[in-house]
N, C-alpha and C positions, 0 to 999 in steps of 0.2 A: 502353491499359488504361482502364477506365471510371473515372468520377469518384467518389471516395470522400469522404464528408463525415463527419468525426468530430465529436461533440458532447461537450464537457466544460466544466465551469464556469469553469476558469481555464487559462491556458497556462503557469503557473509555480508557483502556490502549491499545495502538497500533493503527496503521493506519486502520486496518480492523474494529476495534471498532468505530473509527471515522466515517468510511463509513457507517456502518450499522445503527448507531445512526442517522446520517443525513437522511438516507433512511426512517427509522422508523418515524421520525418527519415529513418528507415530505409526507409520506403516510397518516399519521393522519390528516395533513392539508387538504388532499383531501377526508377526511371522510372514509378512509379505516380502518377496524378493525385490526390494527397492534399490535403485541406483540413481545417481545424479551425474550428468555430464555437464561440466562447466568450462568456461574460458579462464576465469580467475579463481584459483583454488588457494584458500588461506587456512583452512581447518584440517584436522586429522580425523574427521568423522568417517566412519566405515562406509565403503561403497561410493566414494566420491571419485569421479574419473575426470582427469584433465588431459587434453591433448596438446597443451601449450608447450612450445619449445622456444628457444631464443630466436630462431629463424621466423617462426610463426608470429612472434610478438613484433618483430621488425616489419613483417609483411602487413600485419594488422594496423600498425602505426601509419604505414604508407597509405593504406586504403582509407583509414579514417581522415587523414589529412586531405586526401583527394576529395572525399565527400564533403568535408567541412568547407573546402574551397568552392564547391558547387553551390552549397547553401548560401554563400555570400551573394549569389545572383538572385536570391529570393528573399522577400521580406513580408511576413504576415502579421507581425505584432504579437503573436502568441509566444509567451515566455516559457511554456512547458517544454519538457524534453522532446527533441525531434529526432526521429530515427527513420532511415531509408531502407535498410536491409536489402540492399541491392548487390553487395559484394560479400560473399559468404566467408565466415571465419572457419567453419567446419563443413564437411561435406556429408551428404546423405549416405555416401558409400561407407564412411566411418561409422555412422550411426547404424546402418544395416548390418555391418560386420559384427556389432555387439549382440546381434540376434535378440532384440527385445520382443516381447509379445505385445506390449503396448508402449507407445511413446507419448509422454505427457509434457507438452510444451508449456513453459511459464513465461518469464521475462527474457525474451531471446533477442532483444534489440542490441544496439551498439555494434551492429554488423556481425553478430555472432553466427547467424545462419540466414541465408537469403531466402526469399519467398520461393524462388525456383527450386532450391535444394529441399525445402520443406515438402514440395510437391512430389519429390522423388523418394521420400521415406516409405518403406514397405509396410511397416507395422501399422495397425489401427492407431489413429491419432486422437488424443484429448488435448484441448488447448485451454489452459486455465488463464482467464483474463484478469489481470491485476490493475488494469487501467483501460483507457478507451482506444488505444493505438490500433488494434486489429480492425476496427470498423471506421476509423477516421483516415486521414491522409498520413502525414508523417508525424503529426502532433500526438502526444500521449494523452492529453486532456484538451477538450475544446467545449466552449459554451456557445459555439455557433451551431447552425442548423444544417450545414452542408452534408453531414453524415446521414441525415434523414432522407435526403433526396438524391444523393450522389454528388460527387465533385464535378460540377459542370462549369463550362466557361461562363455561363450566364449568372451563376450564383456566387462568383468570387467577390469578396469584399472589395469595395472601391479603394480602401486604404492599402491593400496589398499591392506590392510592386514586384517586377522581375518575373522570373520563371515561376509558373504555378506548380511547384514541386508536390504540394499536397494532392493535386489532381493526378499528377503522373504516378505517384506511389499508390493512390487509391485504385487506379486502373490496373496497376500491376497486381495488386491484391485480388481484384475482381477476376483477373485472368487465371491466377494460380490457385486460388482457394477452392477446396473440394468440399461439397456439402456433406460428405461422409464424416468430416471432422466433428467430434462432439465438443461443444463449447461449454465450459464451466465458468460461471461468473462468481466472484467472491462476495457479492451482495445483491439484494433485490434491485437496488438503485442502478447498479451496473447492468444487470440483466435486462431491466426495462429499457435502458438506452440501446443495448445490443439488439433486442427484439424489434425496436423501432427503426433500426438502421437499415439503409438500403442494401448495404453490402452483405449483411447476414440474413437476408430474407430466405426462409426455408431451412435454416440450420436448426439442429437440435441444440437448444440453449437451456441450461439448468443452473441452479444456484447451489453451491457448496461453500460455506464460509471458511475462514482461516482457522486452523487448529492452534491450540495453546496448551502447553503442559502445565496444568493447574497445580501439580505437585512441586514444580519449580517456581512458578509464579504465585507466590503466596505472601500474605502481609507480614511485615516486620513491625514490632511495637513502635507506635508513632513517636513517642518521646525519644526512644533510642535512635530512630531514623533521623529526627531533627538534630539530635546531638551530633551524630556522625557528620552531618552536613553543615554544622555550625549555625543552625537557624534558631531564632528566638522561640523557645518552647511555649511562650504565652501568646504567640500570635498564630492565627490561622494562616495556612499557606495555600496560595493559588498557583497551580503549576501550568506552564505552557512549554511545549517542546516539539521541535521539528528541525531537521537539518535544513538550514536556510529559511526557516519558518518565518522569521521577521521581515525578510526581504522578498519572499515568493508570494505574489498577490493571491495565488490559489489557496494558501494556508490561512488567509483571513486575519492576520495579526492586527490590522488596523481596526477591525471590529472589536477586538478585545480591548485595545487602547481606548476606544470610544466608550465601551461598556464600563470600564473602570473609572471613567471620569464623570459618570452620572451622579447626580446629587444624592440619590437614595443609598448609594453605597458608601457615602462619607463616614457614617458612624461605625462601620464594621472594622474590627481590628484584624488586619491581614497584611501579609507581605507577599511579594511575588517571586517565584523561582522559575527561571528560564534555562532550559538545557538545549544543547545541540548547536549553539552559535559559537563561532570562532572569535567573533568580535564582541567586546563588551559595548553595548549600545549606550549612547547618550540619551537615556530614557528614564523618565520619572513619572510616577503616578501619585499625585497628592501627598507627597512626603513619605510615601511607602518605601520601605527598603526593597530594592530589587537585587536578587542574588543570581549571578550567572554561573552556569556550569558548562564551560565550552568543551568542544570536542565531538567526535563521532562515537555514539554509544551503540552502534550496531554490534550485536554479539556480546555486549557487556550487560548481561542480564542482572547481575548483582547490583551494579550501580543504578540501573533503572528501577529495580525493586525498592531500593532505598529511597529514591526520589518519589516514586509513586506512594510509598508508605508514609513518607513525611508530609505529603500534601493532604489537604482536606478536600480538595477537588482538583480536577484537571480541566482546563478549557481548551477545546479543539475546534476553533471556528472556521474550519476548512470549507471552501466553497465548492470544490470538486474533489471528492474523496471516495475511492472505490470501496473501502471497508472501514478503516479506522482501527488499526491494531492497537493504537495507544489507549483506546477505550476498553478493549478486551484485556490488555495487560494491566491497566489501572484497576479495572473492575475486579480482576483476579486477585489484586492486592487490596481489595476492599476500599477503593477510592472511586467515588462517583465522577461522571463526566458530563460536561455541558458542551453541546455542539448544536449545529444547525440541522433543521429538517431538510429534506430533499437531498440527502447525501447518504453514503454508505453507513453512516453512524446510526441510521434508523434500524439496522439489523442488530446493533449491539445495545443501544440505550432504550430502556423502557421508561417513557416519560413519567416523571415524578415518582418513579419506583427505584430506578438505579441511576438516575441522573435527570437531565433536563434537555429537551429538544426545543430550541428556540426557533421562532419564525425566521425563514431564510433571509440573510443579510440584514437582520433587524438588531442593531446594537442595543436598543432599548430592551427588547425581550431577552437578549443575551445577558444583559445586566440583571434583569429579573431572575433569570435562571441561576446566575451566580449567587445572588442573595438567597434564593429559595434553598439551594443546596447547603449554603453555609448555615442557615437557620434550622434546617431539618436533618442535618447529618446524623445526629444522635437520636433524635426523636423518631425519625422514620426508618432508622437502621439502613440507610442507603447503601453503605459499604457492604454490609453483610448480604443484603439482597443482590447487590451487584455481583459479588463473587459467586453466589448460588446460580445466578443467571448465566455467568460464563461457564461454570462447570456443566450445567445442563445443556448448553447449546454448542460450545466450542471446544470441549475437552478432546484430547487426543483420540480416544476410542470412538467417540461419536463421529468425528470428521473422517478418520481413517476408514471406518466402516462404510461411510457414504461413498468414498472413492473406490474402495474395494468392490462394492456392488456395481459401480459404473464400469470398472475394468472387467468384471465377470460378464457384464451385459454385452460389451463390444467384442469379446473374444469367444463367445459361445457359438457364433455363426460359422 
């Protein structure tokens, strides 16, 4: 098999790093010559390359500081991650020197590589989209419509002030992007948005979901898991988790709060477990015990498995979500998920089979979904079916084979 070079900012931090590392390992299991080029290297996994030096870190810091200062002259009100990718952290020359047969870009923001340098890469390009950044301006997620028509002077929100950086970055992308790039979206939801976008008109866009090692992600006995976490064994556990999830509007935590305050849910005996927050919130739900597990759990598969296994369901009320790895991870641990329709979770959750898909932004229906899963967990074998669904759709071999076929397709000419 030909040499595949993945490019991602980190090998551990962030959901994109988790996804690319799982894909990398899955490809190596299938004897694919897979490598990853990163800026931040923290693991000792085979074939991870980092060009980072002390000098390069200092230069990167200067570049990021400079661009952050530029961003101060623009205000859009969008709180999602903002990336410009104007000053490159690595060069196309270094990438080409590695002599890959295919370059697979993933999350390359935070000034890892500029749009101009990407256009100089010699090998055929695959770009795996894990958010909306490629076809938007600088924002990684947007619920506005500028990406549909193009970022024009006439369609800028009246609330935005200062320099229109989104329009500037969008035009840079328009100039440098080549239609020969194969676009992979990690869900149908993301692919639909990409296909409707003005910037990606005429591009080859397809869907390949995120891989998960179901031999690693498997259930732990629920009683044992609850004991490890010090949870009441006689109470059902509702799980919510996301780094910054309670403060990031995109994660929809306020809808969970509203859902848990509905009258219908009063009679249920449950407690709440929240992970990924550094601060213990002043948060109460009708005298329920709320347990916090603070910290960053990226790469800590064992801790996450214990929490997923202890839970009777996980609620992920995200409003803009490209895939929903928490649902596939939880499902692989036989824990159903409740989430909103019109998100990437639709690729993972089968409604009333492996969880519940609530009407978008509807806290009443979210509450109904929580109740339905709590009452039908054993009767409908939700957890067992959820794991079977993950194995059949997202296991390493299935996803790695889909990528391998794509790599063969673009190198046979």
